[in-house]
Backbone as numpy.savetxt, mean C-alpha at the origin, in Angstrom:
# Nx Ny Nz CAx CAy CAz Cx Cy Cz
9.38 -19.32 -11.75 8.52 -18.12 -11.83 9.40 -16.90 -11.78
9.03 -15.89 -12.59 9.74 -14.61 -12.63 9.06 -13.56 -11.70
9.79 -12.88 -10.95 9.27 -11.89 -10.11 9.89 -10.56 -10.41
9.03 -9.43 -10.39 9.57 -8.11 -10.60 9.05 -7.29 -9.39
10.02 -6.56 -8.80 9.66 -5.66 -7.72 10.01 -4.22 -8.21
9.00 -3.43 -8.35 9.16 -2.11 -8.91 9.51 -2.18 -10.37
10.31 -1.20 -10.86 10.62 -1.15 -12.24 11.81 -1.95 -12.67
12.78 -2.06 -11.72 14.14 -2.57 -12.10 14.51 -3.90 -11.54
13.97 -4.32 -10.43 14.39 -5.58 -9.78 13.64 -6.74 -10.41
14.36 -7.63 -11.06 13.73 -8.79 -11.72 14.59 -10.00 -11.47
13.96 -11.16 -11.06 14.70 -12.35 -10.79 13.83 -13.57 -10.81
14.38 -14.73 -10.80 13.65 -15.97 -10.77 13.46 -16.40 -9.30
12.27 -16.82 -8.99 11.98 -17.24 -7.65 11.26 -18.62 -7.69
11.79 -19.53 -6.86 11.16 -20.81 -6.74 10.94 -21.24 -5.27
9.98 -22.15 -5.12 9.70 -22.66 -3.75 11.00 -23.01 -3.03
11.18 -22.55 -1.82 12.40 -22.81 -1.04 13.41 -21.65 -1.04
13.21 -20.73 -2.01 14.05 -19.58 -1.98 13.66 -18.58 -0.93
14.54 -17.65 -0.57 14.22 -16.69 0.41 14.15 -15.26 -0.13
13.37 -14.44 0.49 13.18 -13.10 0.07 13.11 -12.18 1.27
13.67 -10.97 1.20 13.65 -10.02 2.31 12.23 -9.53 2.54
11.74 -9.65 3.75 10.36 -9.15 4.01 10.17 -7.68 3.91
9.00 -7.22 3.52 8.65 -5.83 3.56 8.58 -5.41 5.02
9.10 -4.24 5.38 9.04 -3.72 6.77 8.26 -2.45 6.84
7.18 -2.48 7.53 6.35 -1.25 7.77 5.42 -1.52 8.91
5.18 -0.53 9.70 4.28 -0.66 10.82 2.87 -0.04 10.46
2.70 0.34 9.22 1.43 0.93 8.79 0.45 -0.22 8.63
-0.84 0.09 8.57 -1.90 -0.82 8.21 -1.82 -0.94 6.66
-1.85 -2.23 6.21 -1.55 -2.51 4.80 -2.79 -2.99 4.07
-2.92 -2.45 2.83 -3.92 -2.96 1.83 -3.23 -3.67 0.73
-3.76 -4.83 0.26 -3.18 -5.57 -0.84 -4.23 -5.62 -1.98
-3.87 -5.20 -3.18 -4.76 -5.25 -4.39 -4.17 -6.12 -5.37
-4.92 -7.02 -5.94 -4.40 -8.03 -6.90 -5.18 -8.14 -8.22
-4.45 -8.08 -9.29 -5.07 -8.39 -10.66 -4.41 -9.70 -11.01
-5.14 -10.85 -10.77 -4.59 -12.20 -10.86 -4.29 -12.58 -12.26
-3.36 -13.50 -12.43 -3.09 -14.10 -13.74 -1.82 -14.96 -13.70
-1.61 -15.82 -14.67 -0.44 -16.66 -14.70 0.63 -16.05 -15.67
0.15 -15.51 -16.83 1.06 -14.86 -17.73 1.69 -13.66 -17.04
0.87 -12.88 -16.34 1.45 -11.84 -15.52 0.36 -11.44 -14.43
0.81 -11.38 -13.18 -0.09 -11.02 -12.09 0.56 -9.81 -11.37
-0.24 -8.75 -11.19 0.23 -7.57 -10.49 -0.35 -7.53 -9.06
0.50 -7.19 -8.11 0.05 -7.09 -6.73 0.56 -5.70 -6.19
-0.40 -4.91 -5.74 -0.04 -3.62 -5.19 -0.13 -3.72 -3.64
0.97 -3.36 -2.99 1.01 -3.29 -1.54 1.13 -1.83 -1.06
0.05 -1.37 -0.44 0.01 0.07 -0.02 -0.54 0.17 1.35
-0.49 1.41 1.84 -1.02 1.69 3.21 -2.42 2.24 3.13
-3.05 2.29 4.29 -4.37 2.94 4.39 -4.31 4.49 4.24
-3.03 4.94 4.17 -2.82 6.39 4.00 -2.54 6.78 2.64
-2.89 5.93 1.63 -2.74 6.14 0.23 -1.33 6.13 -0.30
-0.44 5.45 0.40 0.94 5.36 0.00 1.29 3.99 -0.49
1.66 3.89 -1.75 2.06 2.56 -2.35 3.44 2.26 -1.93
3.61 1.09 -1.26 4.94 0.64 -0.85 5.67 -0.24 -1.79
4.92 -1.04 -2.54 5.55 -1.99 -3.48 4.62 -2.33 -4.64
5.18 -2.40 -5.80 4.48 -2.94 -7.00 5.14 -4.22 -7.37
4.51 -5.36 -7.23 5.04 -6.66 -7.52 4.36 -7.26 -8.73
5.15 -8.01 -9.53 4.61 -8.75 -10.67 5.14 -10.15 -10.64
4.31 -11.16 -10.91 4.68 -12.54 -11.00 4.31 -13.06 -12.35
5.17 -13.89 -12.91 4.92 -14.41 -14.26 5.37 -15.86 -14.34
4.49 -16.72 -14.86 4.77 -18.09 -15.16 4.75 -18.33 -16.62
4.76 -17.25 -17.45 4.62 -17.32 -18.93 5.94 -17.88 -19.50
5.87 -18.58 -20.60 7.00 -19.08 -21.30 7.83 -20.11 -20.56
7.26 -20.68 -19.54 7.96 -21.75 -18.82 7.07 -23.01 -18.72
7.67 -24.08 -18.29 6.94 -25.31 -18.14 6.28 -25.45 -16.80
6.26 -24.39 -16.02 5.72 -24.53 -14.67 4.19 -24.72 -14.76
3.75 -25.70 -14.04 2.31 -25.96 -13.97 1.61 -24.92 -13.02
0.33 -24.82 -13.24 -0.44 -23.84 -12.44 -0.32 -24.10 -10.98
-0.34 -25.34 -10.58 -0.21 -25.70 -9.18 1.15 -25.27 -8.54
2.17 -25.46 -9.41 3.52 -24.99 -8.94 3.64 -23.49 -8.82
3.05 -22.84 -9.83 3.03 -21.40 -9.85 2.32 -20.80 -8.62
1.18 -21.42 -8.29 0.41 -20.95 -7.10 1.26 -21.22 -5.82
1.91 -22.33 -5.76 2.80 -22.65 -4.65 3.89 -21.62 -4.47
4.51 -21.31 -5.56 5.64 -20.29 -5.56 5.15 -18.89 -5.18
4.02 -18.49 -5.77 3.49 -17.22 -5.39 3.13 -17.13 -3.87
2.48 -18.12 -3.39 2.08 -18.13 -2.00 3.34 -18.16 -1.08
4.37 -18.92 -1.47 5.59 -18.96 -0.68 6.27 -17.63 -0.63
6.33 -16.94 -1.80 6.89 -15.61 -1.88 6.07 -14.63 -1.00
4.84 -14.49 -1.14 4.01 -13.55 -0.39 4.00 -13.91 1.13
4.10 -15.17 1.48 4.13 -15.54 2.88 5.37 -14.91 3.55
6.47 -14.91 2.82 7.69 -14.30 3.38 7.63 -12.82 3.36
7.27 -12.27 2.13 7.35 -10.81 1.86 6.39 -10.08 2.82
5.25 -10.64 3.17 4.28 -9.96 4.08 4.38 -10.36 5.51
5.39 -11.11 5.82 5.39 -11.71 7.21 5.64 -10.72 8.32
6.13 -9.51 8.04 6.41 -8.51 9.07 5.53 -7.23 8.98
4.39 -7.40 8.25 3.40 -6.29 8.13 2.05 -6.74 8.61
1.21 -5.76 8.89 -0.21 -5.99 9.33 -1.14 -5.69 8.09
-1.64 -6.79 7.50 -2.56 -6.57 6.37 -3.99 -6.49 6.96
-4.69 -5.40 6.55 -6.04 -5.21 7.11 -7.08 -5.37 6.01
-6.66 -5.34 4.72 -7.67 -5.45 3.67 -7.00 -6.05 2.38
-7.74 -6.95 1.76 -7.24 -7.50 0.52 -8.35 -7.52 -0.53
-8.04 -7.12 -1.73 -9.06 -7.19 -2.82 -8.41 -7.72 -4.05
-9.24 -8.51 -4.74 -8.78 -9.12 -6.02 -9.88 -9.10 -7.07
-9.46 -8.80 -8.32 -10.41 -8.65 -9.39 -11.14 -10.00 -9.57
-12.47 -9.87 -9.62 -13.31 -11.02 -9.87 -13.23 -11.51 -11.31
-13.48 -12.78 -11.53 -13.35 -13.33 -12.91 -14.35 -12.68 -13.80
-13.84 -12.49 -15.09 -14.70 -11.99 -16.18 -15.08 -13.15 -17.07
-16.33 -13.36 -17.29 -16.82 -14.59 -18.08 -16.87 -14.28 -19.53
-16.12 -15.19 -20.31 -16.25 -15.08 -21.78 -16.66 -16.50 -22.30
-17.05 -16.57 -23.59 -17.37 -17.83 -24.18 -16.20 -18.37 -24.98
-16.21 -19.71 -25.12 -15.19 -20.37 -25.96 -14.23 -21.23 -25.11
-13.71 -22.30 -25.74 -12.88 -23.26 -25.01 -11.69 -22.65 -24.47
-11.01 -21.75 -25.23 -9.75 -21.17 -24.78 -10.00 -20.33 -23.58
-11.06 -19.55 -23.53 -11.41 -18.77 -22.37 -11.80 -19.68 -21.24
-12.40 -20.81 -21.49 -12.78 -21.76 -20.47 -11.46 -22.23 -19.75
-10.39 -22.62 -20.55 -9.18 -23.08 -19.94 -8.52 -21.96 -19.14
-8.54 -20.73 -19.68 -7.98 -19.64 -18.95 -8.71 -19.36 -17.67
-10.06 -19.53 -17.66 -10.85 -19.35 -16.44 -10.54 -20.34 -15.38
-10.29 -21.57 -15.80 -9.87 -22.60 -14.86 -8.61 -22.30 -14.18
-7.65 -21.79 -14.97 -6.35 -21.37 -14.38 -6.50 -20.28 -13.35
-7.30 -19.30 -13.71 -7.49 -18.13 -12.85 -8.26 -18.50 -11.57
-9.20 -19.46 -11.74 -9.94 -19.94 -10.56 -8.97 -20.62 -9.59
-8.03 -21.37 -10.14 -7.03 -22.04 -9.28 -6.18 -20.99 -8.52
-5.78 -19.98 -9.31 -4.92 -18.96 -8.67 -5.67 -18.14 -7.62
-6.88 -17.85 -7.90 -7.70 -17.04 -6.98 -7.90 -17.91 -5.67
-8.25 -19.14 -5.82 -8.41 -20.00 -4.69 -7.19 -20.10 -3.82
-6.01 -20.17 -4.42 -4.74 -20.28 -3.68 -4.51 -18.97 -2.85
-4.82 -17.84 -3.50 -4.60 -16.57 -2.77 -5.61 -16.34 -1.69
-6.84 -16.73 -1.94 -7.87 -16.64 -0.88 -7.44 -17.44 0.34
-6.99 -18.62 0.10 -6.50 -19.55 1.22 -5.34 -18.87 1.88
-4.44 -18.25 1.22 -3.19 -17.69 1.78 -3.60 -16.56 2.74
-4.46 -15.71 2.39 -4.75 -14.52 3.25 -5.64 -14.98 4.47
-6.46 -16.01 4.30 -7.10 -16.56 5.42 -6.12 -17.14 6.39
-5.13 -17.85 5.87 -4.13 -18.51 6.65 -3.25 -17.50 7.42
-2.77 -16.46 6.71 -1.81 -15.56 7.27 -2.46 -14.47 8.21
-3.59 -13.91 7.76 -4.15 -12.79 8.47 -5.63 -12.94 8.85
-6.16 -14.10 8.57 -7.63 -14.39 8.81 -8.50 -13.35 8.16
-8.14 -12.95 6.93 -8.81 -11.91 6.15 -9.55 -12.63 4.94
-10.77 -12.26 4.77 -11.55 -12.67 3.58 -11.23 -11.75 2.48
-10.73 -12.31 1.35 -10.35 -11.48 0.20 -11.71 -10.94 -0.43
-11.67 -9.65 -0.69 -12.87 -9.02 -1.33 -12.78 -9.22 -2.81
-13.77 -9.82 -3.41 -13.76 -10.04 -4.87 -14.36 -8.75 -5.52
-13.53 -8.11 -6.35 -13.93 -6.81 -6.89 -14.35 -6.97 -8.32
-15.57 -6.69 -8.63 -16.09 -6.75 -10.01 -15.40 -5.77 -10.92
-15.08 -6.21 -12.12 -14.37 -5.41 -13.13 -15.02 -4.04 -13.36
-16.35 -4.07 -13.60 -17.13 -2.84 -13.88 -17.29 -2.05 -12.59
-17.32 -2.66 -11.40 -17.47 -1.88 -10.15 -16.30 -1.02 -9.94
-15.09 -1.51 -10.04 -13.91 -0.57 -9.79 -13.72 0.40 -10.96
-14.08 -0.05 -12.18 -14.00 0.98 -13.27 -14.91 2.15 -13.08
-16.14 1.91 -12.73 -17.18 2.94 -12.62 -16.83 3.80 -11.36
-16.16 3.27 -10.36 -15.81 4.03 -9.15 -14.58 4.88 -9.34
-13.64 4.39 -10.10 -12.36 5.07 -10.20 -12.07 5.79 -11.53
-12.44 5.13 -12.61 -12.13 5.78 -13.96 -13.17 6.85 -14.40
-12.77 7.91 -14.99 -13.75 8.93 -15.44 -14.55 8.43 -16.65
-15.61 9.10 -16.94 -16.42 8.77 -18.07 -15.50 8.80 -19.33
-15.71 7.83 -20.20 -14.94 7.80 -21.44 -13.71 6.86 -21.31
-13.45 6.31 -20.08 -12.32 5.45 -19.84 -12.78 4.04 -19.45
-14.13 3.84 -19.44 -14.64 2.64 -18.83 -15.09 1.50 -19.82
-14.85 1.76 -21.09 -15.29 0.77 -22.06 -14.62 -0.61 -21.87
-15.48 -1.66 -22.10 -14.89 -2.92 -21.98 -14.02 -3.32 -23.12
-13.99 -2.49 -24.15 -13.21 -2.77 -25.39 -11.75 -2.25 -25.26
-11.44 -1.53 -24.20 -10.08 -0.99 -23.99 -9.67 -1.09 -22.55
-8.37 -0.95 -22.33 -7.85 -0.86 -20.96 -7.80 0.56 -20.56
-8.87 1.13 -19.99 -8.99 2.53 -19.68 -8.00 2.97 -18.66
-7.56 2.01 -17.80 -6.64 2.39 -16.68 -5.31 2.85 -17.25
-4.88 2.34 -18.51 -3.62 2.72 -19.07 -3.69 4.16 -19.50
-4.79 4.71 -19.89 -4.92 6.14 -20.24 -5.09 7.00 -19.06
-5.82 6.43 -18.02 -6.11 7.19 -16.80 -4.76 7.35 -15.99
-3.95 6.26 -15.95 -2.62 6.32 -15.27 -1.54 6.24 -16.37
-1.54 7.19 -17.22 -0.68 7.15 -18.39 0.81 7.06 -18.00
1.25 7.86 -17.08 2.65 7.85 -16.69 3.09 6.53 -16.08
2.21 5.93 -15.22 2.51 4.70 -14.64 2.57 3.56 -15.72
1.69 3.70 -16.73 1.72 2.69 -17.86 3.01 2.80 -18.63
3.49 4.02 -18.78 4.78 4.23 -19.50 5.87 3.62 -18.73
5.81 3.65 -17.39 6.83 3.11 -16.55 6.93 1.62 -16.62
5.74 0.99 -16.55 5.68 -0.48 -16.38 5.28 -1.21 -17.64
4.62 -0.56 -18.59 4.40 -1.15 -19.91 3.34 -2.25 -19.92
2.53 -2.37 -18.90 1.41 -3.40 -19.00 0.18 -2.84 -18.18
-0.99 -3.33 -18.60 -2.18 -2.89 -17.96 -2.50 -3.62 -16.63
-1.81 -4.65 -16.37 -2.05 -5.39 -15.12 -1.73 -4.48 -13.94
-0.61 -3.75 -14.00 -0.24 -2.84 -12.95 -1.18 -1.67 -12.80
-1.60 -1.09 -13.90 -2.51 0.02 -13.82 -3.88 -0.43 -13.35
-4.31 -1.62 -13.75 -5.56 -2.14 -13.23 -5.50 -2.41 -11.70
-4.33 -2.95 -11.27 -4.23 -3.26 -9.81 -4.17 -2.03 -9.00
-3.52 -0.94 -9.53 -3.53 0.33 -8.79 -4.91 0.92 -8.68
-5.73 0.74 -9.71 -7.07 1.20 -9.65 -7.91 0.35 -8.63
-7.70 -0.89 -8.57 -8.32 -1.70 -7.56 -7.94 -1.29 -6.13
-6.62 -0.94 -5.97 -6.13 -0.42 -4.67 -6.88 0.87 -4.33
-7.01 1.76 -5.35 -7.73 3.06 -5.05 -9.24 2.82 -4.70
-9.81 1.77 -5.34 -11.19 1.46 -5.03 -11.30 0.92 -3.67
-10.38 0.05 -3.21 -10.38 -0.47 -1.82 -10.24 0.68 -0.82
-9.34 1.61 -1.11 -9.23 2.76 -0.24 -10.47 3.60 -0.11
-11.12 3.81 -1.23 -12.35 4.56 -1.29 -13.43 3.93 -0.53
-13.52 2.62 -0.57 -14.48 1.87 0.20 -14.28 1.85 1.70
-13.08 2.19 2.10 -12.80 2.23 3.54 -13.36 3.50 4.21
-13.87 4.46 3.38 -14.41 5.63 3.92 -13.32 6.65 4.22
-13.45 7.36 5.38 -12.54 8.45 5.65 -11.09 7.84 5.91
-10.06 8.46 5.33 -8.75 7.96 5.46 -8.29 8.07 6.97
-7.72 7.04 7.47 -7.30 6.97 8.88 -6.16 7.92 9.12
-6.01 8.43 10.38 -4.89 9.26 10.74 -4.04 8.53 11.75
-2.74 8.77 11.66 -1.85 8.11 12.57 -1.93 8.84 13.91
-2.00 8.04 14.99 -2.01 8.54 16.34 -1.26 7.59 17.21
-0.22 8.11 17.91 0.71 7.23 18.70 -0.04 6.55 19.82
0.10 5.24 19.99 -0.49 4.51 21.13 0.53 3.57 21.65
1.85 3.73 21.39 2.93 2.85 21.84 4.26 3.53 21.69
5.16 3.11 22.59 6.53 3.62 22.49 7.27 2.75 21.51
7.93 3.38 20.53 8.66 2.65 19.48 10.05 3.31 19.25
10.93 2.57 18.58 12.22 3.01 18.24 12.29 3.34 16.74
12.89 4.41 16.36 13.07 4.71 14.94 14.59 5.04 14.76
15.24 4.34 13.78 16.66 4.35 13.71 17.24 5.19 12.50
16.45 6.03 11.91 16.92 6.92 10.86 16.87 8.36 11.24
17.67 9.19 10.52 17.69 10.57 10.77 16.41 11.25 10.31
15.96 12.34 11.05 14.79 13.08 10.61 14.95 14.51 11.10
14.18 15.41 10.56 14.08 16.76 10.99 12.75 17.12 11.48
12.65 18.07 12.36 11.34 18.51 12.86 11.44 20.02 13.25
10.25 20.59 13.30 10.24 22.03 13.65 8.79 22.43 14.02
8.67 23.60 14.65 7.44 24.18 15.04 7.11 25.40 14.18
5.97 25.54 13.66 5.65 26.59 12.71 4.28 27.19 13.06
3.91 28.18 12.35 2.53 28.80 12.52 1.48 27.70 12.39
0.44 27.82 13.25 -0.62 26.87 13.26 -1.27 26.64 11.95
-1.26 27.65 11.02 -1.89 27.50 9.76 -1.34 26.35 8.90
-0.08 25.94 9.14 0.59 24.93 8.33 -0.12 23.57 8.54
-0.85 23.43 9.64 -1.55 22.17 10.00 -2.72 21.97 9.00
-3.09 23.03 8.29 -4.20 22.98 7.32 -3.68 22.59 5.88
-2.43 22.42 5.74 -1.83 22.12 4.40 -2.28 20.82 3.84
-2.54 20.79 2.55 -2.91 19.61 1.84 -1.68 18.84 1.32
-0.53 19.47 1.49 0.68 18.81 0.98 1.23 17.84 1.99
1.14 18.19 3.30 1.69 17.41 4.38 0.63 16.37 4.87
1.17 15.19 5.23 0.27 14.15 5.85 -0.09 14.50 7.28
-1.33 14.58 7.61 -1.74 14.95 8.98 -1.72 13.78 9.93
-1.27 14.05 11.13 -1.34 13.01 12.14 -1.80 13.67 13.45
-2.19 12.83 14.44 -2.75 13.31 15.70 -1.68 13.17 16.78
-1.44 14.26 17.47 -0.43 14.19 18.60 -1.16 13.69 19.85
-0.55 12.73 20.40 -1.08 12.07 21.72 -0.25 12.60 22.86
-0.91 13.40 23.69 -0.16 14.06 24.81 0.18 13.01 25.93
-0.36 11.83 25.88 0.01 10.79 26.88 1.44 10.27 26.57
1.99 10.57 25.41 3.33 10.14 25.05 4.17 11.33 24.83
5.55 11.11 24.85 6.52 12.18 24.66 6.54 12.62 23.18
7.23 13.71 23.01 7.38 14.22 21.60 8.14 13.14 20.77
9.19 12.57 21.28 9.93 11.55 20.58 9.05 10.33 20.20
8.25 9.95 21.19 7.34 8.78 20.96 6.41 9.07 19.78
5.80 10.24 19.81 4.89 10.62 18.72 5.60 10.66 17.36
6.78 11.24 17.34 7.52 11.29 16.07 7.93 9.90 15.57
8.50 9.10 16.46 8.92 7.76 16.12 7.73 6.92 15.54
6.61 7.07 16.24 5.45 6.29 15.82 5.01 6.72 14.38
4.97 7.98 14.16 4.58 8.49 12.85 5.60 8.04 11.77
6.87 8.21 12.02 7.87 7.92 11.01 8.01 6.47 10.68
7.55 5.61 11.65 7.53 4.13 11.38 6.46 3.76 10.45
5.55 4.63 10.09 4.35 4.30 9.32 4.25 4.92 7.94
5.11 5.91 7.64 5.01 6.52 6.35 6.34 7.22 6.06
6.62 7.36 4.83 7.79 8.09 4.38 7.52 9.54 4.04
6.26 9.96 4.21 5.81 11.31 3.86 6.07 12.28 4.97
6.41 13.54 4.68 6.47 14.58 5.73 5.08 14.73 6.36
5.05 14.95 7.65 3.77 15.01 8.36 3.65 16.26 9.23
2.42 16.56 9.57 2.12 17.75 10.40 1.07 17.45 11.44
1.21 17.94 12.60 0.18 17.81 13.70 -0.01 19.13 14.32
-1.27 19.43 14.67 -1.61 20.62 15.41 -1.38 20.34 16.92
-0.54 21.08 17.58 -0.23 20.77 19.01 -0.32 22.04 19.91
-0.67 21.74 21.12 -0.75 22.79 22.13 0.60 22.81 22.90
1.32 23.89 22.71 2.71 23.93 23.26 2.76 23.62 24.71
1.84 24.15 25.53 1.94 23.99 26.96 1.73 22.50 27.39
1.16 21.71 26.54 0.90 20.31 26.88 2.04 19.35 26.43
3.00 19.84 25.68 4.09 19.00 25.25 5.08 18.95 26.38
5.78 17.78 26.50 6.73 17.57 27.58 7.80 18.71 27.65
8.07 19.15 28.87 8.84 20.39 29.11 10.23 20.42 28.53
10.88 19.24 28.41 12.18 19.25 27.91 12.32 19.76 26.45
11.22 19.74 25.79 11.14 20.18 24.38 11.72 21.66 24.30
11.30 22.44 25.27 11.68 23.88 25.25 13.17 24.02 25.31
13.82 23.17 26.12 15.31 23.23 26.26 16.00 22.67 25.01
15.51 21.50 24.54 16.15 20.73 23.53 16.02 21.47 22.11
14.88 22.09 21.89 14.67 22.60 20.57 14.55 24.12 20.55
14.68 24.80 21.71 14.78 26.24 21.80 13.67 26.91 20.95
12.42 26.52 21.26 11.34 27.01 20.49 10.54 28.18 21.16
10.81 28.35 22.43 9.96 29.33 23.23 9.99 30.71 22.59
11.17 31.20 22.14 11.27 32.50 21.58 10.60 32.67 20.17
10.44 31.60 19.51 9.92 31.63 18.14 8.40 31.43 18.03
7.79 30.96 19.11 6.42 30.64 19.07 5.64 31.67 19.77
4.67 32.23 19.16 3.87 33.33 19.76 2.43 32.91 20.00
2.15 31.66 19.69 0.81 31.14 19.88 0.78 29.90 20.71
-0.26 29.58 21.42 -0.39 28.36 22.16 -0.48 27.14 21.32
-1.07 27.33 20.18 -1.26 26.25 19.17 -0.34 26.42 18.02
0.45 25.42 17.67 1.41 25.51 16.59 1.34 24.27 15.70
2.05 24.34 14.59 2.13 23.20 13.72 3.42 22.47 13.86
3.37 21.20 14.21 4.57 20.39 14.35 4.83 19.60 13.07
5.96 19.96 12.40 6.27 19.28 11.13 7.47 18.35 11.32
7.39 17.20 10.74 8.47 16.16 10.85 8.67 15.57 9.39
9.88 15.21 9.11 10.25 14.58 7.81 11.47 13.82 7.95
11.51 12.66 7.23 12.74 11.82 7.18 13.77 12.58 6.32
15.05 12.44 6.65 16.13 13.08 5.88 16.51 12.16 4.73
């Protein structure tokens, strides 16, 4: 089986091989456009951040469908072993007439069954079967939804130019559909002391910056220290973040360590943090 991670990493993977697990403390969504010739899997967070674009292919090889399913399951079992998956969606089968389509449908049924079993086993999650027309009508604009074309390749034109196939663009649309169905996007709020081992920058600014649409918003939990709040946030996203904070309620050592007292003229300020 051939595996692609992102645009450039491509290698052969077989049952028994090892792969470095994905590491993230964010809640994870997995979206799948299944197939044997090429299968696209999007791994993203509930905060709309795509962490990985995976592709699996058994095309042009003598690998049987059963072996292909075994290899895909073995890969994903390792790759997702250190994350918390909260939602999985997979495109539902599209029915066509003809013997060739019948054979293809049997292969896809086998693949879908293997993946459904995998996510039950690993996370006790029922895979949501997403109808082709349902995600198209929810995500694609009018004029992009025809069954006679792959509208996702026009809608996500730059992504299609990067990856060169519609499986990836379809899977991203399924991911967006799953996000949309979750309702309001969740916000990060510290509820645990954690360690973060990379460099980052932070600062206090005018409270208006907390209304920015560019920065990822998070909730400051005053039951934890400033460092605890920052570590918790940074462990869950690579995006710069902002929280509205009441200066008087932040741990007192902040004033000495960051020398902010002279720069802040309001009780409420915007706390901005970003990885370096």
